[in-house]
N, C-alpha and C positions, 0 to 999 in steps of 0.2 A: 427440617433436614435430619438425616440419620446421624446419630452420635455413635460412632463406631467403637470407641474405646471406653467402656464403662468401668467405673472405679468401684473397688471394694475397700472402703476406708480402713477397716480393721486389718484386712490382709495386706493392704498396701503399706500400712504403718509397720506391721510386723516384718515385712520383706525389707523395707528401708532400714529399719533398725539392725537387721541381720547383715545387710550389705555393708553398712558403715562400721560395723563392730571393730574390725582391725584398726581402722583409722581413729576411732574413738578411744580405744584402749591404748594405742601407741602415742597419740598426740593430742587430739582435741579435748578429750575428757579431762585433761589437766588444767584447762583454761579457767574454769570457775574458781578452783582452789588457788590458782596463781593470782587472780584478781582479788580474792578475799584476803590473801596473805600480804598484799601490797598496799602501798599508799598511793596507788595510781601514779607512779613516778617512772623514772627512766629504767629502773630494774624490771618493771613489768613490761615496758615496751620492748626491751631486749628479749625477754622470754617469749613474748607473743611473736616477735619476728622469727625467732628460732623455730617455734611450733609451725607457723604458717609456711615458711620457706622449706622446712624439712618435710612437710606433708605435700609438697609440690604445688602450692598455690602460686609460686613464682615470686621473684624478688620485687619487681615493680608493683605487682598487685598487692603484695604483703605490705610494702611501705605505704602505699596509697590507703589501704584499709586502716592501718595504724594511725596515720596522720589524720584521717577523718575522725577516728575514734577520739584521739587526743583533742582535736578541735571542738568536737561536740561536747566532750566532758568539760572543757574549759568554758565554752560559751554558755552551756546550760547550768554550770556550777554544780556538776554532779560530784557527790562525795561518797555515796552509798555504793559499795562494790557490786551488789546484786543489780542495781540500776545500770551500772556501767556494763555489766555482763549482758543484760537485756539489750542495751544499745548496740553492743558488738554483734549480737545475733541479728538484730534488725539490719545492720550494715551488710552483713554477709548475705542475708536474704536478698537485699536490693542488688548486690553484685551479680547474683545468679538469676534473678527474676526476669521473665520475659512476658510481656502482656499478651502476646499472641499464642503462646504455647497451650494455654488452658483450653481453648476451643479449636485446637488444630484439627480435630477430626470432624468438626462441623463447619469447616471453611468452604470457600467456593469450590464447586465441583463434587461435593460429597454426595450429591444425589445421583452421580454417574454410576453406571453399572457396566463393567466392574469398576470398583474403586482401586486404582493402581498405586501400589507402593513399590518404589525402586530402592533397593538396599545396596549401598556401596561401602567400600573400605578395603584395606590391604588384606592379603591372605594371613590367616592366623590370629585375627583379632576377635574371633568368635562370631563372625558374620552369619554363617549358616545356622548355628545354634540359636542366634538371636531371631532369625527368620522363623524358626520352628516355634520359639516361645510366643512370638506374635500370632502365628497361625493358631496355636493352641488356645490362646486367649479368645480370639475371634470365634473359633469353633465353639467354645464353651458358651459364648454369647448367642449362639444360634445362627451365626453367619456361615455361609458356604464359602470356603477358601480354596483357591488353586495357587500352586507355586510354580514359578518358571525358573528352570535351571539354566540361567544365563551365563554362568561361569563355565563356558565350554572349553576353555584352554587348560583345564585341570580335571582329568577324568575322575579323580577322587572326590572333587567337589560335587559333581552330579550324583555320584553314588551316595555320598553322605546326605545330600538333600533328599534323595529317594528313600533312604532308610528312615530319616527323621519324618518325612511325609507319611510313611506307613505308620509310624508310632503315633503321630497326631491324628491320622485318619483323613488325610487330604490328598487330592490328586497332584501329581508332579508332571509337568510338561517338559520334556527334554529332547535333545537331538544328540547326535554322535559327538565324540570328542573332537575338538578343533573346528566345529561347525560355527556358523555365523550367529553371534549372540542376538543380533537384530531379528533374525529369522525365528529364534526361540521366543523372543518377546512378541513377535507378530502372531505366531501360532498359539502362544499361551493366552493372548488377549482374546482371540477368536474362540478358543476352547472355553474360556471363562464365560463368554457371551452365550455360547451354545448350551453350556451346562447350567446356566443360571447362577453362576457364582457371584457373590456380593463383593468379594475382595480378591485381587490378584497381587501376589507378592513376588517380585522378580529378583533373583540373586544375580550378581554381576562379578566379573573377573576382578581379582585383586592384584594380579601381576601378569605382565607380558614381558617380552624381551626388552622393550624400552618403555619408559613412562609415557612418551608421546603416543605410542601405539595404544596403550591402555586408555588414555584419556580420549583418544579418537573413537575407540570402540564404545565408551560410555556415552559420548555425545551422539553416536549413531543410534544406540538403543533409545535414547531420549527422543531423537527425531522420529524414529519409527512409531513410538507410542503417541507422539503428538499428531502424526498423520491419522492415526486410528481414532483419537479423541483429543481435540485441541487443548483440553484441560488436563490431560495426563502427561506425566505421572502426577498424581495428586499429592503425593508425599515422596520426598527423596531423603531417605534416612542414612546418615553416615555412621557406621559402626566404629567405635573407638575402644581399644583395650586399655582399661584403667591402669593395668599393671605396668604399661610402658611409660606412663606419665607424660612429661613434656616431649619425650622423644617421638611420640606419635603425632604431635600436633603439626609438625612440618609436613608429614605425609598427608595429613588430613586436609591441609590447605590446598594441596594439588587437586584433591577430589572436589573440594568446594569451588575451585576455579573452573573445573570442567563441567559440573552440573550444579544447578541451583539447589543446594541442600536446604531442606526445611527443618531438619532436626537431627539430634544425636541420640544414638543408642549407646550408652556407656556400659560396655560389657565387663565382666570379671571384676566388678567393684569389690566383691567380697574377698578377692585374692590379693589385696594390697592394703598397706597401712598409709598409703599416700593418696587418700581420698580428696585431698585438697585440689587435685587436678580438676574436679568438678567446678571449682571456682575459676580456674584458669581458662577453661574451655570457652565459656561465654565471652570472656574478655578477648581471648586470642582469635577466636573464629567468628564471633558475632552470630552464632547459631545456638538456639536453645537446646538444652538436654530434654528429651521427651521421655526416655525410659532408662532405667538402670538394671543391669543384670546382677542378681544377688545370690547366685549359686549355680550348680550344674544341672539341676532339674528343669524340666520344661515349664514348670510353674514358677520358677524363680526369677521373676521380674516384677518391677513396680513402675507405674507412671511416675515421672519425676515431679515432685512438688518442693519448691525451694524452702518453704517454711518447715515442712515436715522433715526435709533433709537436714537442715541446720539444727533443728531441735534434737534429732536423733544423733547427729554428729557431736554436739556439744554437751550431751548428757554426762554429768560427772561420773568418773569411775572410782 
């Protein structure tokens, strides 16, 4: 099977470290020193709770993590601060880890041509830019990519995608403003077949007059794609804005209910000190994070790796 998203370990590590820098410097980088300065007692637990909750991990998740850490320290008889720190890192990795995200690009249907990626999310979360970042990566890997401008209810969205498509060097299939998103998906799919594209990435609307209309349109696009290829869309990526924290999770749940999201693109991570939202996402939505946006450039993204993420986040400052 084709493995669509290839990793560059040194670049991915550098991007991840840059993306979590604000969160590390504001919150998580304090943890090792806090543990070393403590006797693994109530004072430490209170400080850890402040760090986790303030960084948007969430109250329930923070308390669960701390209780597990306390229990493991007690059961294993841990006294060494560095050992306790490593245990905490392992617990955080387990909180975010998903056994299916590693091979997501080699899953069922990845031999289909084109490989269809549907990108959803509310307007303003960085959805269009995230699409361009994915397209750029695939193009650099030698894949031919076509973009479908399915957000037809906002003229600026089509224009933005066309501009980014030109920058990346990929074709964009679009219709007029207010046209049927399902028709765009249909034409983009056939254009991808005719032009020998490997990957088709389809943008979608993030806002209509009512939420029910929006979700109905998303479901319609999904049905159109399934008629063309029963295994499509092969991935449905939900874009979340890391800077909105927990406020964005309720909106995300609506998209998850409308279409079967397979992964998260966590955009704008470099723009917030509340990177703990990455811990909350997996627990709240039950969907793995696949990518993180680490800057404004088209090369500023990294595949999400829970161990690499935690190591970068908790590096002492």
